[in-house]
Backbone bond lengths (Angstrom), bond angles and torsions (degrees), N, CA, C in turn:
res aa  C-N    CA-C-N  psi(-1)  N-CA   C-N-CA  omega(-1)  CA-C   N-CA-C  phi
1 M - - - 1.600 - - 1.529 106.47 -
2 N 1.292 114.96 129.56 1.422 120.97 168.20 1.596 113.78 -93.94
3 Y 1.341 115.46 99.52 1.415 121.45 179.66 1.461 118.24 -75.45
4 S 1.253 120.79 125.60 1.378 125.03 175.52 1.614 108.50 -121.41
5 P 1.345 113.95 121.15 1.489 113.87 -169.22 1.636 110.23 -76.06
6 N 1.114 115.58 160.80 1.498 124.35 171.98 1.536 110.98 -52.96
7 P 1.261 120.58 113.98 1.378 124.26 178.34 1.544 120.15 -62.53
8 T 1.383 115.03 -14.45 1.395 121.67 174.11 1.579 113.27 -107.72
9 R 1.301 115.70 24.96 1.482 122.96 -170.88 1.550 111.01 -58.91
10 Y 1.363 114.81 -27.98 1.448 115.51 -174.45 1.538 113.36 -99.23
11 N 1.253 114.57 1.77 1.556 119.51 -177.35 1.589 112.16 -67.59
12 S 1.239 119.29 -36.78 1.402 120.48 -171.88 1.558 113.28 -111.32
13 M 1.305 121.47 -24.90 1.513 122.61 -178.76 1.510 105.62 -69.46
14 K 1.318 113.69 144.92 1.470 121.38 173.75 1.491 109.59 -108.56
15 Y 1.336 117.37 152.52 1.469 119.07 -175.93 1.533 106.46 -131.54
16 R 1.340 112.71 154.69 1.453 120.91 174.98 1.459 108.54 -132.44
17 N 1.296 117.77 149.84 1.424 125.78 173.33 1.521 111.26 -72.16
18 A 1.298 115.93 141.22 1.480 119.42 176.45 1.502 109.54 -80.71
19 G 1.366 115.12 88.33 1.432 123.94 -179.06 1.598 105.69 69.44
20 N 1.343 110.55 -130.47 1.410 118.15 -172.33 1.658 112.71 -93.56
21 S 1.361 108.45 1.14 1.549 115.91 179.74 1.501 111.80 -75.92
22 G 1.364 115.57 169.64 1.374 119.72 169.08 1.448 121.83 -85.43
23 L 1.422 113.93 3.66 1.398 121.30 -179.56 1.565 111.66 -78.87
24 K 1.304 116.02 116.61 1.430 124.79 178.60 1.613 110.44 -93.04
25 L 1.297 111.76 133.59 1.490 119.39 -179.34 1.446 111.80 -122.78
26 P 1.332 123.01 140.99 1.416 125.56 173.40 1.489 110.32 -60.72
27 L 1.323 119.33 145.62 1.520 118.20 176.64 1.459 111.86 -62.10
28 V 1.430 119.86 -23.04 1.400 120.98 176.19 1.524 111.00 -122.81
29 S 1.267 118.75 124.00 1.489 120.69 178.10 1.535 110.72 -110.39
30 L 1.359 117.93 157.61 1.397 119.40 177.17 1.508 111.85 -101.36
31 G 1.286 116.84 126.66 1.473 128.29 -177.18 1.556 109.86 -94.77
32 F 1.376 116.84 140.72 1.349 122.34 -177.88 1.507 114.40 -108.06
33 W 1.362 115.99 19.41 1.412 120.69 -173.72 1.534 113.32 -61.40
34 H 1.296 120.94 -58.08 1.487 127.89 -168.87 1.567 112.11 -93.95
35 N 1.299 118.30 -41.44 1.489 117.53 -157.07 1.586 109.63 -108.26
36 F 1.263 119.06 22.43 1.447 120.17 -175.60 1.590 112.79 -125.38
37 G 1.319 114.02 19.80 1.433 121.31 177.76 1.485 109.39 -91.83
38 N 1.394 112.73 178.74 1.429 119.70 -178.44 1.567 119.02 -68.63
39 H 1.454 112.67 -4.53 1.446 112.61 179.76 1.670 107.35 -82.73
40 N 1.333 115.70 -4.86 1.528 117.90 -177.71 1.496 103.20 -109.75
41 T 1.362 111.88 154.69 1.492 118.46 177.13 1.557 111.57 -76.29
42 L 1.322 114.21 157.54 1.545 113.09 178.24 1.402 113.25 -66.23
43 Q 1.382 115.77 -34.50 1.517 122.02 -178.24 1.468 108.82 -66.09
44 S 1.300 116.51 -42.20 1.520 116.41 178.42 1.458 111.98 -64.14
45 M 1.281 117.18 -39.44 1.421 117.81 175.92 1.509 117.59 -65.04
46 K 1.379 110.69 -36.80 1.510 118.52 175.39 1.554 106.70 -62.18
47 D 1.329 119.19 -42.68 1.363 119.88 -174.74 1.586 114.28 -65.88
48 L 1.357 114.35 -28.88 1.396 120.86 175.30 1.465 108.85 -68.16
49 C 1.294 117.97 -47.81 1.500 123.53 -177.98 1.577 110.59 -65.88
50 F 1.309 114.83 -42.11 1.497 115.74 -177.32 1.593 108.41 -68.11
51 T 1.347 116.61 -37.20 1.416 114.56 -179.53 1.487 114.51 -72.11
52 A 1.313 116.47 -33.98 1.515 122.54 170.08 1.538 110.54 -57.70
53 F 1.287 116.98 -53.24 1.487 124.21 -177.70 1.500 111.74 -63.50
54 D 1.275 113.36 -41.06 1.629 118.63 177.42 1.471 110.82 -65.44
55 N 1.325 119.78 -14.56 1.546 120.73 -175.93 1.483 104.26 -114.26
56 G 1.329 125.40 19.17 1.394 126.27 174.07 1.555 119.56 86.45
57 I 1.333 115.43 5.78 1.424 124.07 -177.08 1.513 105.39 -84.37
58 T 1.437 115.35 101.37 1.382 122.34 -176.90 1.534 116.90 -96.66
59 H 1.300 110.46 -7.17 1.445 117.08 -172.48 1.594 113.35 -107.43
60 F 1.307 117.75 110.97 1.478 120.52 176.27 1.514 109.30 -105.44
61 D 1.279 113.33 123.70 1.520 123.76 -173.43 1.445 112.35 -104.38
62 L 1.366 116.00 122.28 1.482 123.74 -173.92 1.499 109.07 -131.89
63 A 1.291 113.89 177.79 1.507 125.16 170.66 1.455 107.59 -160.33
64 N 1.451 118.09 153.41 1.452 119.20 -175.88 1.441 113.42 -70.29
65 N 1.320 121.81 -4.08 1.502 122.57 176.18 1.574 112.08 -110.93
66 Y 1.325 112.68 11.16 1.589 115.37 179.87 1.640 106.91 -83.33
67 G 1.254 111.44 146.37 1.484 118.27 176.72 1.493 110.17 115.01
68 S 1.336 117.17 170.43 1.460 119.47 175.66 1.499 116.99 -55.80
69 E 1.321 112.55 -34.35 1.458 123.84 173.92 1.474 106.94 -129.99
70 H 1.472 119.25 149.19 1.368 122.49 -179.93 1.565 111.64 -48.39
71 G 1.322 118.57 129.86 1.467 123.43 171.45 1.493 109.18 92.68
72 T 1.339 124.17 -10.90 1.490 121.56 -170.89 1.547 108.89 -71.40
73 A 1.276 118.49 -38.19 1.482 116.31 177.82 1.567 109.83 -64.36
74 E 1.213 120.29 -41.17 1.447 116.64 176.25 1.560 113.35 -66.90
75 R 1.240 119.12 -40.96 1.449 116.65 173.97 1.430 114.46 -59.11
76 N 1.425 118.18 -43.94 1.444 122.84 176.40 1.517 112.98 -55.24
77 L 1.387 114.37 -47.56 1.500 117.21 178.95 1.466 106.75 -61.32
78 G 1.329 120.87 -44.47 1.439 120.06 -177.67 1.467 113.30 -57.58
79 R 1.292 119.23 -35.45 1.462 121.61 177.31 1.517 111.90 -70.72
80 I 1.376 112.91 -38.97 1.469 111.78 176.92 1.461 116.18 -67.78
81 I 1.360 116.12 -35.78 1.476 119.24 174.51 1.464 109.58 -64.25
82 T 1.238 120.37 -48.08 1.547 121.92 179.98 1.492 113.68 -58.62
83 E 1.318 114.32 -40.69 1.536 121.54 -173.42 1.533 109.51 -79.35
84 D 1.349 119.31 -40.78 1.448 124.43 -162.96 1.574 118.94 -133.50
85 L 1.300 111.53 -33.45 1.597 118.53 -170.81 1.534 110.82 -108.30
86 H 1.263 117.52 6.82 1.482 118.88 -178.36 1.584 111.41 -55.40
87 S 1.244 113.45 -44.61 1.555 118.39 -171.19 1.544 106.27 -72.34
88 Y 1.344 114.94 -16.15 1.554 112.61 -176.20 1.496 111.60 -112.30
89 R 1.331 117.35 21.92 1.470 124.14 -175.78 1.585 105.45 -58.72
90 D 1.308 119.02 -44.39 1.421 122.78 -171.53 1.605 109.37 -66.99
91 E 1.390 117.98 -14.36 1.416 119.64 177.98 1.517 111.73 -92.02
92 L 1.306 115.87 -6.10 1.507 115.41 -172.66 1.539 110.12 -108.48
93 V 1.284 110.12 151.96 1.516 118.21 171.85 1.452 104.94 -110.77
94 I 1.352 119.31 114.12 1.493 124.15 -178.68 1.416 108.01 -111.49
95 S 1.310 118.95 119.79 1.453 124.19 178.62 1.571 113.28 -112.52
96 T 1.280 117.70 145.13 1.509 117.87 168.65 1.571 109.99 -139.05
97 K 1.219 115.26 177.10 1.593 121.97 -175.34 1.507 109.33 -140.96
98 A 1.229 110.14 165.96 1.498 122.61 173.15 1.435 113.57 -155.42
99 G 1.315 121.72 144.82 1.423 125.86 -178.72 1.435 111.98 162.54
100 F 1.340 123.47 -42.58 1.550 127.29 174.54 1.430 111.30 -71.42
101 E 1.243 119.25 162.47 1.448 127.41 -178.30 1.501 112.91 -64.38
102 I 1.398 115.64 122.78 1.460 124.62 -178.04 1.520 111.97 -109.75
103 W 1.366 110.37 -41.70 1.543 111.47 177.49 1.559 105.76 -139.44
104 P 1.219 124.28 164.57 1.447 127.17 -170.28 1.487 110.26 -77.67
105 G 1.413 112.90 156.83 1.451 117.51 -178.57 1.529 114.96 103.29
106 P 1.279 116.17 171.23 1.417 119.52 -174.13 1.508 120.57 -73.34
107 Y 1.329 107.70 -6.61 1.514 118.18 179.33 1.495 118.43 -106.44
108 G 1.409 111.58 3.53 1.558 121.90 -173.64 1.475 115.64 -90.91
109 H 1.340 116.34 4.44 1.464 118.99 -178.78 1.496 110.08 -166.86
110 G 1.380 118.05 172.55 1.492 117.43 179.37 1.489 114.69 105.65
111 G 1.293 115.24 -146.82 1.484 121.07 -174.81 1.529 116.12 -144.20
112 S 1.375 110.84 22.66 1.363 116.65 177.36 1.537 115.91 -69.12
113 R 1.242 121.55 153.60 1.597 122.37 173.78 1.405 106.83 -51.77
114 K 1.390 121.34 -49.06 1.481 123.02 -170.75 1.654 106.35 -61.03
115 Y 1.201 115.67 -49.93 1.471 119.69 -175.10 1.552 108.21 -62.96
116 L 1.312 120.76 -53.59 1.545 123.22 -177.38 1.410 108.11 -61.23
117 S 1.273 121.53 -42.18 1.434 121.95 -177.95 1.497 113.57 -64.70
118 L 1.253 118.59 -42.99 1.491 124.48 177.92 1.635 105.91 -66.03
119 C 1.314 114.36 -44.51 1.533 116.16 -170.87 1.639 106.48 -65.74
120 I 1.294 122.13 -40.61 1.421 120.22 -173.50 1.565 105.25 -67.45
121 D 1.272 119.43 -41.22 1.435 124.55 178.27 1.560 113.04 -60.38
122 R 1.310 114.92 -43.87 1.490 117.98 179.58 1.579 112.69 -72.28
123 S 1.381 113.82 -31.50 1.479 118.11 177.79 1.546 108.65 -66.17
124 L 1.314 115.29 -50.20 1.435 118.32 178.43 1.517 113.48 -58.91
125 D 1.298 119.86 -39.26 1.381 124.25 174.08 1.462 114.25 -59.34
126 R 1.318 117.16 -45.45 1.465 120.02 179.17 1.422 116.24 -64.62
127 M 1.432 116.98 -36.77 1.355 122.85 -177.44 1.689 109.69 -88.40
128 G 1.255 115.44 -11.31 1.516 117.74 -179.70 1.543 107.58 69.21
129 L 1.300 118.79 37.44 1.483 119.79 -179.82 1.504 110.52 -121.09
130 D 1.333 113.05 154.77 1.501 123.35 -177.47 1.584 105.72 -84.36
131 Y 1.262 120.59 -25.02 1.424 127.80 -179.31 1.429 118.15 -157.04
132 V 1.325 123.23 163.83 1.459 124.15 169.07 1.559 104.43 -115.57
133 D 1.279 112.97 154.49 1.538 115.74 179.52 1.520 112.87 -76.24
134 I 1.377 116.68 -34.36 1.393 122.28 173.48 1.512 112.76 -135.77
135 F 1.352 119.10 130.00 1.413 124.67 173.14 1.530 110.73 -118.01
136 Y 1.346 116.57 121.83 1.482 125.80 -175.62 1.550 109.46 -100.67
137 H 1.262 112.34 142.98 1.428 113.84 154.50 1.559 107.76 -89.99
138 Q 1.300 114.19 119.60 1.505 119.69 -160.28 1.495 114.10 -83.87
139 C 1.349 122.05 -14.80 1.437 124.36 176.20 1.605 112.28 -159.40
140 M 1.302 114.95 151.23 1.406 118.77 178.33 1.575 114.84 -61.31
141 D 1.246 119.70 142.90 1.468 120.01 176.56 1.557 103.79 -130.01
142 R 1.383 110.25 106.56 1.480 120.36 -172.65 1.625 108.61 -76.61
143 E 1.344 117.25 -11.20 1.475 121.30 -175.12 1.595 108.95 -89.52
144 T 1.251 117.33 -13.58 1.563 120.09 -178.36 1.504 106.22 -116.37
145 P 1.292 112.45 139.75 1.485 118.57 -179.46 1.535 108.19 -61.77
146 L 1.379 116.18 134.41 1.413 124.88 -179.91 1.570 106.95 -49.59
147 E 1.290 115.65 -46.26 1.401 116.31 -173.09 1.483 114.38 -62.40
148 E 1.338 119.56 -29.94 1.470 124.00 177.91 1.459 110.61 -70.47
149 T 1.423 115.04 -42.41 1.428 113.39 175.84 1.530 118.58 -64.03
150 M 1.436 114.50 -38.58 1.444 117.82 -175.61 1.644 106.66 -74.98
151 S 1.243 113.94 -29.44 1.517 118.54 -179.50 1.474 104.36 -69.69
152 A 1.310 122.10 -37.65 1.517 122.38 -177.70 1.559 109.35 -72.61
153 L 1.286 117.94 -36.17 1.490 122.83 173.20 1.495 111.03 -63.25
154 D 1.316 120.12 -45.86 1.363 128.99 171.13 1.500 115.54 -49.58
155 Q 1.348 113.37 -53.73 1.444 118.09 177.96 1.575 114.81 -62.02
156 I 1.359 113.58 -37.64 1.488 117.78 175.87 1.553 108.75 -59.46
157 A 1.333 117.66 -45.78 1.465 118.54 174.51 1.433 120.72 -61.70
158 K 1.320 117.89 -45.77 1.397 129.85 174.12 1.576 114.93 -60.13
159 S 1.319 112.67 -31.23 1.505 120.94 175.37 1.521 109.43 -74.51
160 G 1.249 121.85 -17.44 1.475 123.57 -179.66 1.540 113.89 92.67
161 K 1.390 109.67 0.03 1.458 109.66 -178.83 1.521 115.63 -77.75
162 A 1.392 115.17 -11.56 1.551 121.38 176.37 1.567 99.85 -143.27
163 L 1.390 111.81 138.77 1.528 119.06 176.38 1.534 107.00 -78.49
164 Y 1.424 116.41 -41.47 1.414 119.22 -175.70 1.492 107.06 -133.00
165 I 1.404 118.48 163.42 1.311 122.39 176.00 1.558 110.22 -119.35
166 G 1.366 112.88 149.97 1.565 116.61 -179.32 1.513 108.00 -137.62
167 L 1.243 114.00 160.01 1.455 126.20 178.25 1.556 110.92 -117.40
168 S 1.282 121.93 132.22 1.453 121.73 -174.22 1.611 105.24 -131.91
169 N 1.388 108.06 135.72 1.553 119.99 171.94 1.522 109.83 64.45
170 Y 1.402 119.96 30.21 1.421 123.33 174.64 1.516 111.05 -88.74
171 D 1.263 118.51 147.99 1.497 121.81 176.08 1.547 108.20 -80.79
172 S 1.309 118.31 168.96 1.452 118.94 -172.06 1.556 113.70 -64.65
173 D 1.323 114.39 -42.11 1.492 121.60 -176.12 1.572 109.52 -63.18
174 T 1.357 114.08 -51.01 1.443 119.23 178.97 1.509 108.77 -65.08
175 L 1.342 119.46 -35.98 1.484 118.91 178.27 1.435 114.36 -65.40
176 K 1.285 121.18 -36.01 1.486 123.71 174.15 1.531 118.14 -64.85
177 K 1.449 110.45 -39.56 1.325 118.80 175.39 1.542 116.46 -69.21
178 A 1.281 114.49 -32.62 1.444 123.56 -179.23 1.569 103.84 -75.55
179 S 1.306 120.26 -42.23 1.407 120.82 -176.99 1.625 113.61 -64.15
180 A 1.382 111.07 -34.27 1.374 116.11 178.13 1.530 112.93 -68.35
181 I 1.354 114.09 -32.33 1.466 120.47 -177.52 1.553 108.79 -70.65
182 L 1.401 109.57 -45.39 1.571 116.52 -178.38 1.410 107.04 -70.50
183 K 1.366 129.30 -31.66 1.388 125.25 175.99 1.470 112.63 -63.23
184 D 1.389 117.02 -46.58 1.449 121.88 173.62 1.521 115.06 -50.63
185 L 1.382 112.34 -41.70 1.510 120.67 -178.46 1.559 110.03 -79.75
186 K 1.258 117.89 -0.94 1.443 116.85 -176.11 1.469 114.95 53.70
187 C 1.386 113.72 43.65 1.435 120.08 -176.54 1.448 109.46 -90.88
188 P 1.398 125.08 139.81 1.476 130.03 179.83 1.514 107.91 -70.23
189 Y 1.362 122.99 56.20 1.554 124.32 -179.46 1.604 99.32 -88.88
190 V 1.379 111.96 128.17 1.490 114.89 -175.12 1.474 113.79 -137.61
191 V 1.406 118.34 -9.25 1.446 117.63 -169.54 1.570 109.25 -147.36
192 N 1.388 110.13 146.22 1.462 116.92 169.76 1.559 108.37 -119.21
193 Q 1.354 119.22 151.20 1.359 122.87 179.89 1.533 110.85 -127.25
194 N 1.276 120.79 126.49 1.429 127.28 -177.50 1.475 113.71 -146.13
195 R 1.312 117.04 159.82 1.402 122.45 173.33 1.511 114.19 -73.20
196 Y 1.381 116.38 138.16 1.521 115.01 -175.18 1.611 105.82 -158.29
197 S 1.256 119.71 132.67 1.426 123.94 177.61 1.475 111.60 -156.58
198 I 1.302 117.49 170.77 1.544 119.62 170.95 1.468 112.56 -52.47
199 F 1.504 115.94 -36.92 1.427 117.90 -177.46 1.517 112.62 -94.55
200 D 1.354 117.64 -5.77 1.461 116.64 178.90 1.556 105.73 -127.40
201 R 1.334 114.86 105.90 1.434 118.47 -176.05 1.623 106.38 -109.20
202 S 1.277 115.59 25.68 1.481 115.83 -176.17 1.532 116.74 -52.00
203 I 1.287 117.50 -38.57 1.445 120.59 -178.60 1.549 116.37 -72.15
204 D 1.362 110.71 -23.38 1.426 116.74 173.24 1.578 108.57 -77.15
205 N 1.240 118.49 -32.23 1.464 119.55 -175.35 1.433 115.71 -89.45
206 N 1.384 117.72 -29.76 1.466 122.63 179.92 1.579 118.66 -90.14
207 G 1.301 113.80 -3.12 1.482 121.21 174.02 1.452 111.48 91.46
208 V 1.361 119.72 2.39 1.502 116.78 -179.45 1.454 111.79 -72.24
209 K 1.291 122.68 -32.96 1.479 121.79 -177.76 1.568 105.41 -72.05
210 K 1.314 119.75 -42.42 1.455 118.17 -179.70 1.470 112.94 -69.41
211 A 1.300 119.91 -35.64 1.459 123.08 -178.90 1.519 109.87 -68.80
212 T 1.415 116.29 -36.51 1.355 119.82 170.89 1.508 119.33 -56.59
213 A 1.351 113.08 -47.40 1.438 122.22 175.92 1.517 110.98 -62.73
214 Q 1.328 117.21 -43.35 1.556 122.92 -175.60 1.513 107.78 -68.49
215 E 1.375 120.49 -30.71 1.450 119.46 -179.64 1.567 111.80 -88.33
216 G 1.313 116.80 3.43 1.393 121.59 -179.73 1.511 115.88 66.75
217 K 1.411 117.91 26.66 1.519 124.90 168.95 1.469 114.54 -94.87
218 G 1.346 113.45 156.46 1.448 116.47 172.36 1.522 111.03 -89.35
219 L 1.374 108.94 161.54 1.559 116.88 179.59 1.457 108.55 -119.11
220 I 1.314 114.94 122.10 1.513 119.34 166.23 1.656 109.23 -102.27
221 V 1.208 110.85 130.54 1.525 117.38 -178.08 1.409 115.12 -107.73
222 Y 1.351 119.07 138.01 1.500 119.78 175.93 1.495 110.31 -114.57
223 S 1.318 119.75 167.89 1.368 130.23 -179.31 1.647 111.32 51.62
224 P 1.395 110.92 51.36 1.485 114.77 176.41 1.668 113.07 -70.05
225 L 1.301 108.56 -14.67 1.484 114.78 179.45 1.453 110.63 -103.27
226 E 1.387 121.81 17.06 1.484 129.48 -179.88 1.463 109.39 46.33
227 Q 1.327 118.70 55.19 1.351 124.81 174.63 1.617 116.52 66.20
228 G 1.352 109.92 19.31 1.454 120.41 179.99 1.528 117.47 103.49
229 L 1.443 113.42 -5.47 1.384 119.51 175.10 1.412 116.60 -59.07
230 L 1.336 117.31 -28.26 1.466 127.27 -175.93 1.582 109.22 -105.60
231 S 1.281 115.11 16.35 1.476 125.42 -176.05 1.591 107.21 -76.79
232 G 1.366 119.44 -25.89 1.469 121.20 -166.57 1.439 115.04 91.21
233 K 1.334 121.92 -5.65 1.443 124.79 -178.19 1.551 113.69 -70.73
234 Y 1.287 115.22 -22.87 1.460 118.47 -171.10 1.499 117.03 -112.53
235 L 1.299 116.90 15.23 1.464 124.32 -175.44 1.446 112.87 -60.87
236 D 1.339 119.19 -31.02 1.463 120.57 -176.16 1.641 109.51 -94.02
237 G 1.319 112.91 4.93 1.460 117.72 175.30 1.568 112.56 81.09
238 M 1.273 114.89 5.53 1.402 123.15 175.68 1.572 113.33 -95.24
239 I 1.333 122.32 154.47 1.420 125.72 179.31 1.543 108.90 -111.98
240 P 1.370 113.33 105.30 1.583 114.25 -179.36 1.489 108.02 -62.82
241 A 1.352 114.03 147.72 1.472 120.23 179.91 1.516 112.42 -63.42
242 D 1.320 121.56 -25.74 1.470 123.74 -179.20 1.498 109.81 -91.45
243 S 1.321 121.66 5.78 1.456 120.85 -173.70 1.464 109.84 -89.74
244 R 1.448 112.86 159.31 1.460 122.33 178.84 1.559 112.02 -56.88
245 M 1.382 112.86 -33.75 1.490 115.73 -177.10 1.461 109.39 -68.34
246 A 1.290 115.77 -33.46 1.506 120.92 -178.55 1.566 112.69 -75.31
247 S 1.262 115.94 -14.27 1.431 121.91 -175.74 1.628 113.95 -85.87
248 D 1.287 117.84 5.42 1.362 122.41 -172.26 1.487 115.77 57.67
249 S 1.245 112.48 35.39 1.555 123.11 177.47 1.538 106.68 -69.10
250 P 1.413 114.19 130.31 1.457 113.18 176.06 1.434 114.99 -75.19
251 F 1.369 120.13 -2.71 1.467 127.66 -177.30 1.428 111.49 -90.49
252 L 1.385 117.70 -19.91 1.513 121.30 178.81 1.558 106.21 -150.27
253 T 1.390 117.75 109.81 1.394 122.56 -177.70 1.471 112.66 -116.01
254 E 1.327 112.39 164.71 1.477 116.62 -174.60 1.557 114.72 -60.25
255 D 1.303 112.91 -29.27 1.550 115.19 179.97 1.550 111.15 -69.72
256 S 1.336 119.15 -7.42 1.454 117.89 174.45 1.513 108.83 -75.92
257 L 1.242 119.91 -21.14 1.503 123.73 -173.54 1.541 108.27 -87.95
258 T 1.311 121.42 60.66 1.433 125.03 179.01 1.551 108.74 -76.81
259 A 1.391 117.29 173.84 1.494 118.40 -179.01 1.620 107.27 -74.31
260 D 1.360 113.48 -30.64 1.470 114.56 178.80 1.537 109.37 -65.15
261 M 1.322 113.20 -45.04 1.578 121.50 -178.39 1.567 107.28 -61.13
262 L 1.304 117.47 -44.71 1.453 120.27 -179.13 1.556 110.26 -64.49
263 T 1.235 119.28 -36.23 1.491 123.80 171.52 1.616 112.31 -60.70
264 R 1.252 111.78 -48.94 1.509 117.67 177.74 1.517 108.15 -59.66
265 L 1.316 118.39 -50.30 1.377 117.75 -176.43 1.455 117.40 -58.85
266 N 1.419 113.40 -43.42 1.508 116.90 -177.64 1.602 106.89 -68.49
267 K 1.331 117.18 -32.47 1.510 113.06 178.96 1.554 111.36 -74.11
268 L 1.226 115.73 -32.20 1.435 116.50 172.46 1.547 113.55 -68.04
269 N 1.245 117.80 -31.65 1.396 125.79 171.78 1.502 113.22 -62.65
270 E 1.388 118.34 -37.24 1.441 126.62 176.36 1.501 108.25 -65.75
271 V 1.383 117.69 -40.81 1.351 118.81 179.51 1.529 111.64 -66.66
272 A 1.381 115.67 -37.93 1.395 120.77 178.49 1.555 110.99 -65.24
273 A 1.271 119.44 -39.49 1.513 125.01 -176.57 1.520 106.46 -68.79
274 L 1.332 120.59 -40.50 1.503 118.43 177.43 1.428 116.14 -65.91
275 R 1.384 116.41 -14.31 1.460 124.74 174.29 1.539 111.85 -96.77
276 G 1.405 114.31 -3.73 1.384 116.73 -176.70 1.577 114.53 77.17
277 Q 1.302 117.26 25.15 1.367 125.23 179.72 1.544 117.14 -117.15
278 S 1.257 119.21 158.95 1.415 122.46 162.89 1.533 108.60 -78.37
279 L 1.404 113.30 166.97 1.346 118.94 178.42 1.574 112.03 -63.02
280 S 1.314 116.51 -41.81 1.490 118.27 178.53 1.516 109.85 -61.79
281 Q 1.335 111.76 -43.09 1.492 112.23 -179.18 1.578 115.14 -61.74
282 L 1.274 115.42 -35.62 1.483 124.39 176.75 1.538 106.70 -61.80
283 A 1.308 116.42 -48.24 1.466 122.84 -176.59 1.601 112.23 -61.41
284 I 1.378 114.80 -37.97 1.371 121.02 171.12 1.452 115.24 -67.96
285 S 1.257 120.01 -49.36 1.381 126.54 178.09 1.641 110.36 -52.60
286 W 1.279 111.92 -48.41 1.414 120.16 178.29 1.538 111.05 -54.79
287 A 1.361 117.15 -47.13 1.467 119.05 -175.52 1.573 108.55 -68.19
288 L 1.351 118.22 -29.03 1.399 122.50 -177.23 1.472 115.19 -85.86
289 R 1.461 115.42 -4.05 1.492 112.33 -169.79 1.498 114.82 -66.05
290 D 1.378 122.97 -20.08 1.377 129.16 175.36 1.552 108.43 -99.48
291 E 1.364 114.15 128.90 1.469 116.61 -175.60 1.549 112.10 -73.23
292 T 1.294 119.14 -8.48 1.487 119.89 169.70 1.482 110.77 -56.80
293 V 1.313 117.07 -32.21 1.562 126.17 177.63 1.577 100.94 -76.86
294 A 1.300 116.11 110.36 1.458 117.95 170.91 1.506 113.95 -81.16
295 S 1.284 119.03 -32.28 1.411 119.66 -179.19 1.595 109.07 -158.21
296 V 1.257 111.22 155.04 1.576 117.12 167.23 1.471 108.08 -111.77
297 V 1.358 115.45 143.36 1.456 122.84 175.85 1.512 110.24 -101.97
298 I 1.346 116.75 117.04 1.348 127.27 177.89 1.515 111.87 -94.39
299 G 1.293 122.79 149.38 1.378 129.96 163.60 1.556 110.78 -102.41
300 A 1.265 116.99 147.19 1.437 117.72 -179.75 1.527 108.77 -150.55
301 S 1.369 114.99 141.20 1.456 120.72 172.45 1.498 112.81 -103.57
302 K 1.252 114.38 -18.15 1.552 122.98 -179.00 1.549 112.91 -131.53
303 P 1.341 120.33 142.25 1.419 119.74 178.66 1.459 118.55 -58.48
304 E 1.417 115.37 -26.61 1.429 117.41 -177.49 1.567 114.02 -74.59
305 Q 1.450 109.62 -18.08 1.463 112.26 172.32 1.472 114.05 -71.12
306 I 1.389 119.62 -34.29 1.297 125.38 179.52 1.631 110.10 -65.85
307 I 1.265 116.31 -44.35 1.427 126.16 178.05 1.541 111.33 -55.66
308 D 1.393 107.09 -48.47 1.520 111.26 179.92 1.483 112.54 -65.51
309 N 1.214 119.11 -42.35 1.496 126.17 -177.38 1.557 110.49 -63.63
310 V 1.244 116.58 -43.97 1.505 125.31 -179.63 1.543 110.79 -55.38
311 R 1.379 112.39 -35.52 1.475 118.32 -177.10 1.448 111.96 -62.65
312 A 1.366 117.95 -20.37 1.469 121.57 -177.15 1.574 111.01 -61.87
313 I 1.412 118.77 -26.79 1.371 116.77 -174.41 1.517 112.30 -69.64
314 N 1.349 120.54 -9.09 1.412 123.28 -176.76 1.511 111.46 -81.84
315 Q 1.285 116.34 -7.60 1.525 121.26 -176.43 1.475 108.16 -148.79
316 I 1.298 120.32 68.88 1.330 128.92 -177.93 1.555 113.47 -78.32
317 N 1.348 113.58 -44.51 1.474 118.68 -175.98 1.525 110.12 -64.01
318 L 1.288 110.24 140.14 1.476 118.77 177.39 1.598 105.37 -126.76
319 N 1.444 113.23 133.34 1.428 116.57 178.73 1.540 112.17 -71.40
320 P 1.290 118.74 166.09 1.468 119.84 176.09 1.513 116.03 -60.21
321 R 1.258 113.99 -34.87 1.484 119.89 177.70 1.573 110.65 -60.56
322 D 1.335 117.19 -48.48 1.401 123.65 -178.75 1.524 106.41 -66.81
323 L 1.300 123.19 -42.07 1.455 122.53 -172.86 1.595 104.26 -68.68
324 T 1.286 120.24 -42.72 1.459 120.06 177.45 1.592 113.11 -58.40
325 L 1.337 112.77 -41.11 1.463 113.49 -175.03 1.484 103.67 -75.55
326 I 1.250 125.04 -34.32 1.516 124.08 -178.77 1.509 106.55 -64.76
327 D 1.255 120.59 -38.14 1.443 127.15 -178.32 1.529 108.82 -68.44
328 Q 1.265 118.88 -42.24 1.446 122.26 174.41 1.496 112.17 -59.96
329 L 1.280 114.83 -50.52 1.458 119.17 176.03 1.484 120.26 -61.46
330 A 1.292 110.43 -27.23 1.532 118.92 175.36 1.486 109.67 -81.23
331 G 1.328 123.60 -17.06 1.329 122.41 175.04 1.584 108.16 94.31
332 V 1.271 118.36 18.37 1.414 122.61 -171.21 1.583 106.58 -85.59
């Protein structure tokens, strides 16, 4: 297949700088967590990538543990780039992460210089790339000195293997300490990534969002649809056969769909309908309402889901009445 991208792909997408950096990110990014493993066909994965790029989504978000087996998402993206997107590499922002266990033993996880140095090399090899645009430390490691982890990230950036550095799933105190170290190292640290949704306000409550803004960094948030709970699939109380809840995912289980939750979801859907949006679009608009959030990472199993979610960027602003009602329905 000779893929030719949509020539008008940049006409409707909006972009925000990652904090005070010059890196611009699309308001919606494509995540590779669930749907780029070997359980999916290569063509269906290509269709997702092409639909995203055709709609101005230039940021593909990965990690070395994404896919049905560790590394499969990176390998599949590498094949897609080699076969179809190689000519457009300069237009793409490709990020990957390391931190969780990838191989057994004391050096297969964490934040040591040894682990992170090995991980970036293996990730680049799987994707067939010379560099990634963003390399994250994916989770805090209390057993490794923070100075060692930050120094390793700085070395990766200065070696040219990553253009920018990010931190993911850090708490606010560790984030501030890490930021100070990276600043002293003159490391191009520009972005944090954390979970955030209407139902998950952790970064509002634990100071991470505030610290990110104060440090002049950008915030990329994942799971804005709360693992699919806010996708609109479950409004009738049924569990579609092709849904995440039906797949025995540990991240979204049937017991999440209580009578109270169904009531909340349907009332949120009413708020969305009055705005001319789908429930998923409302959830994305809500996450993007604060410009500290540079981008939201969406997962998708079908191209039409990407198209629907991208439409959320046309109506980001929420009035005080809607925000108050959303807070009430979220139990805030």
